[in-house]
C-alpha positions in Angstrom: -67.2 10.6 28.1 -65.0 13.7 27.9 -62.5 13.8 25.1 -59.6 13.9 27.4 -60.8 11.3 30.0 -58.2 8.6 30.4 -59.0 5.1 29.2 -57.8 2.0 31.0 -55.8 -0.6 29.2 -57.8 -3.5 27.7 -56.7 -7.1 27.2 -56.0 -7.8 23.5 -58.6 -10.6 23.4 -61.2 -8.3 24.9 -60.4 -5.5 22.4 -60.8 -7.7 19.4 -64.0 -9.2 20.8 -65.5 -5.8 20.8 -65.5 -5.7 17.0 -66.7 -9.2 16.5 -70.2 -8.0 15.6 -71.6 -6.8 12.3 -73.2 -3.7 13.7 -70.0 -2.6 15.5 -67.9 -3.3 12.5 -70.3 -1.1 10.4 -70.0 1.7 13.0 -66.2 1.6 12.7 -66.6 1.7 8.9 -68.8 4.7 8.9 -66.6 6.6 11.4 -63.5 5.5 9.6 -64.5 7.3 6.4 -63.8 10.6 8.1 -62.3 9.6 11.5 -61.7 13.1 12.9 -65.1 14.6 12.1 -67.7 13.9 14.8 -71.1 12.4 13.9 -74.2 12.8 16.1 -75.9 9.7 17.4 -78.8 10.1 15.0 -76.5 10.7 12.0 -74.3 7.8 12.9 -77.3 5.4 13.3 -78.8 6.5 10.0 -75.6 5.6 8.2 -74.6 2.5 10.0 -77.9 0.7 11.0 -81.0 2.8 10.1 -83.4 -0.2 10.7 -82.1 -1.0 14.2 -83.8 0.2 17.3 -82.0 3.2 18.8 -81.6 1.4 22.2 -80.0 -1.6 20.6 -77.8 0.6 18.4 -76.7 2.6 21.4 -75.7 -0.6 23.2 -73.4 -1.6 20.4 -72.0 1.9 20.1 -71.2 2.2 23.8 -69.3 -1.1 23.6 -66.9 0.7 21.2 -66.7 4.0 23.2 -63.5 4.2 25.2 -61.5 1.6 23.2 -62.1 2.5 19.6 -64.5 5.5 19.6 -64.5 8.8 21.5 -67.6 10.7 22.5 -67.2 14.5 22.3 -69.4 17.5 22.3 -69.7 17.2 18.5 -70.8 13.6 18.7 -68.8 10.4 18.1 -65.4 10.1 16.4 -62.6 7.6 16.1 -59.9 7.2 18.6 -56.4 6.5 17.1 -56.9 2.8 17.9 -60.1 2.8 15.9 -58.5 4.6 13.0 -55.7 2.1 12.9 -58.1 -0.9 13.0 -60.2 0.6 10.2 -57.2 1.2 7.9 -56.0 -2.3 8.6 -59.4 -3.7 7.6 -59.5 -1.5 4.5 -56.1 -2.8 3.5 -57.5 -6.3 3.5 -55.0 -7.6 6.0 -57.5 -9.8 7.9 -60.1 -10.8 5.4 -58.8 -10.8 1.8 -56.4 -12.9 -0.2 -54.5 -11.8 -3.3 -51.8 -13.3 -5.5 -49.6 -12.1 -8.3 -47.9 -14.6 -10.6 -44.1 -14.2 -11.0 -43.0 -11.5 -13.4 -39.6 -10.0 -14.3 -38.2 -7.5 -11.8 -36.0 -5.8 -14.4 -32.6 -6.8 -13.3 -30.3 -9.8 -13.2 -29.0 -11.7 -10.1 -25.7 -10.4 -8.9 -24.7 -13.9 -7.9 -25.6 -16.1 -10.9 -26.8 -13.8 -13.7 -30.3 -15.2 -14.0 -33.3 -13.0 -14.2 -34.9 -11.9 -10.9 -38.6 -12.3 -10.5 -41.2 -10.7 -8.3 -44.4 -12.3 -7.0 -47.0 -12.0 -4.3 -49.0 -14.6 -2.3 -50.4 -15.0 1.1 -49.6 -11.5 2.3 -45.9 -11.7 1.2 -44.1 -10.0 -1.7 -41.1 -11.9 -2.9 -38.2 -10.8 -5.0 -35.9 -13.7 -5.8 -33.6 -15.1 -8.5 -35.2 -17.5 -10.9 -31.9 -19.4 -11.1 -30.2 -19.7 -7.7 -33.3 -18.6 -5.7 -31.4 -15.9 -3.9 -33.9 -13.6 -2.1 -33.5 -9.9 -2.6 -36.7 -8.8 -0.8 -39.4 -10.5 1.2 -41.9 -8.1 2.4 -45.1 -8.5 4.4 -47.8 -6.3 2.6 -51.6 -6.3 2.7 -53.7 -7.2 -0.4 -54.3 -3.6 -1.1 -50.7 -3.2 -2.1 -51.2 -5.4 -5.2 -54.9 -5.3 -6.1 -55.3 -3.7 -9.5 -51.7 -2.5 -9.6 -49.4 -2.7 -12.7 -46.1 -4.6 -12.2 -43.9 -1.5 -12.5 -46.1 0.4 -10.0 -46.0 -2.6 -7.6 -42.2 -2.7 -7.7 -42.0 1.1 -7.1 -44.4 0.8 -4.1 -42.5 -2.1 -2.5 -39.2 -0.3 -3.0 -40.5 2.9 -1.2 -42.2 0.9 1.5 -39.0 -1.1 2.2 -37.0 2.1 2.2 -39.5 3.5 4.8 -38.9 0.6 7.1 -35.1 0.4 6.5 -34.7 4.1 7.3 -36.5 3.6 10.6 -34.3 0.7 11.4 -31.2 2.5 10.4 -32.2 5.4 12.7 -32.8 3.1 15.6 -36.6 3.1 15.7 -38.8 0.0 15.4 -41.2 0.7 12.5 -43.8 -1.6 14.1 -44.0 -0.4 17.7 -41.9 2.8 17.6 -39.6 1.5 20.4 -35.8 1.9 20.5 -33.6 -0.8 18.9 -30.4 -2.6 19.6 -28.1 -2.6 16.6 -25.0 -4.7 16.0 -22.7 -6.2 13.4 -23.0 -9.9 12.9 -21.0 -12.4 10.8 -22.9 -13.6 7.8 -22.9 -17.2 9.0 -24.7 -16.2 12.2 -27.5 -14.3 10.5 -30.9 -15.9 10.5 -31.9 -14.8 7.0 -32.0 -16.4 3.6 -28.8 -16.1 1.5 -26.7 -15.1 4.6 -23.9 -17.5 3.6 -23.1 -15.2 0.7 -22.2 -12.3 3.0 -19.3 -11.6 5.3 -21.3 -9.4 7.7 -24.8 -8.0 8.4 -26.2 -5.3 10.5 -28.9 -6.7 12.9 -31.5 -4.5 14.4 -33.5 -6.0 17.3 -36.5 -4.6 19.2 -36.8 -6.0 22.7 -40.3 -4.6 23.0 -42.2 -6.4 20.2 -39.5 -8.9 19.1 -39.1 -7.4 15.6 -35.7 -8.4 14.1 -34.3 -7.1 10.9 -31.1 -7.9 9.0 -29.6 -5.5 6.4 -26.4 -5.3 4.4 -23.8 -2.6 5.4 -24.8 -0.7 2.3 -28.4 -0.6 3.2 -27.6 0.4 6.8 -25.6 3.4 5.4 -27.9 4.2 2.5 -29.4 7.4 3.9 -26.1 8.8 5.3 -25.8 12.4 3.9 -22.2 11.7 2.8 -23.4 8.8 0.7 -26.4 10.5 -0.7 -24.4 13.6 -1.6 -21.6 11.6 -3.3 -24.0 10.0 -5.7 -26.2 13.1 -6.2 -23.2 15.2 -7.2 -22.5 12.6 -9.9 -26.1 12.5 -11.2 -27.6 9.5 -9.4 -30.4 9.8 -6.9 -30.0 6.8 -4.6 -33.2 7.6 -2.8 -35.4 7.0 -5.9 -33.6 4.2 -7.8 -35.0 0.8 -6.8 -32.7 -0.2 -4.0 -32.3 -3.8 -5.4 -30.8 -2.2 -8.6 -27.8 -0.9 -6.7 -25.2 -3.6 -6.4 -23.4 -2.0 -3.4 -26.6 -2.4 -1.4 -27.3 -6.0 -2.4 -23.9 -7.6 -2.1 -20.8 -7.4 0.1 -18.4 -6.7 -2.8 -17.8 -3.1 -1.6 -17.5 -4.1 2.1 -14.3 -4.7 4.0 -14.1 -5.9 7.6 -11.2 -4.0 9.1 -11.6 -5.3 12.6 -14.1 -7.5 14.4 -13.3 -6.9 18.1 -14.4 -4.2 18.2 -16.0 -3.9 14.8 -14.7 -1.5 12.2 -16.3 -1.9 8.7 -15.6 0.0 5.5 -17.9 0.6 2.6 -15.8 1.5 -0.5 -18.0 2.0 -3.6 -17.1 3.5 -7.0 -19.3 5.6 -9.3 -18.6 7.7 -12.4 -14.9 7.1 -11.9 -14.8 8.3 -8.3 -14.6 6.3 -5.1 -16.4 6.9 -1.8 -15.0 5.4 1.4 -17.0 5.3 4.6 -15.8 3.6 7.7 -18.0 3.0 10.7 -17.4 1.5 14.1 -19.4 -1.1 16.1 -22.0 1.6 16.9 -22.3 2.5 13.2 -20.8 5.8 14.0 -18.8 7.3 11.0 -15.2 7.4 11.9 -13.6 8.0 8.5 -14.7 9.4 5.2 -12.8 9.9 2.0 -13.6 10.7 -1.7 -11.0 9.7 -4.2 -11.5 11.1 -7.7 -10.5 9.5 -11.0 -9.6 6.1 -9.6 
């Protein structure tokens, strides 16, 4: 098959059935170690199944060609779908279990003052208050995220991973399927997320393609606006590196004012180092007003 020959769509069940075989799984493992370097048939067979008859090995290899593997003049190499599957398997998403007992997250709850704890189980990282159970983060992550990782490193990883996803949402791109999103303000009581009753308003991002839905506070939705980043940077705080759950204006509604709800106009007014930043956005999250007040 030529490298640029088009491949027809495959039903999901058929695609997964292709790798439900030990030999094919081993072929993907070998190719996945260096996915963009081609291996000849003989070299691939010697690494994946040296004791298997060449005809039988070729049968299994050809089952993968087109969907997960590409045949080129240099041999066989991964297609993007194969590389994605290999990395997912390496992460342990499908076949490993891991757990981390609750440990202190390094800050106190903004609602009751109790210590916040982090834990991991069944593919889910949880950051919640030990007193009132308010959830600060609930993140799907593979076992590789926590295996052999010190608590501080785990917190730093989850913070940056969450930021990666939140930035994509805030920029109108689904981090799962890379489709466009619909974004809107939503009263807290209408938000389907834990602890929503403690907030006046959320920003909801919805992907009509894969069904992904994400709720975030107004502060989180505006976190990477240059006006906000520069305001804090000029006063000695890098809001792109401090764990986002340690910034109260991101985790609460205390700095948020709803100026209007039809159409929406929402203000974020936060103070740092004696100065105040005011950002006002409309229902499309377009900045309509900005002001810095010094020495408030």
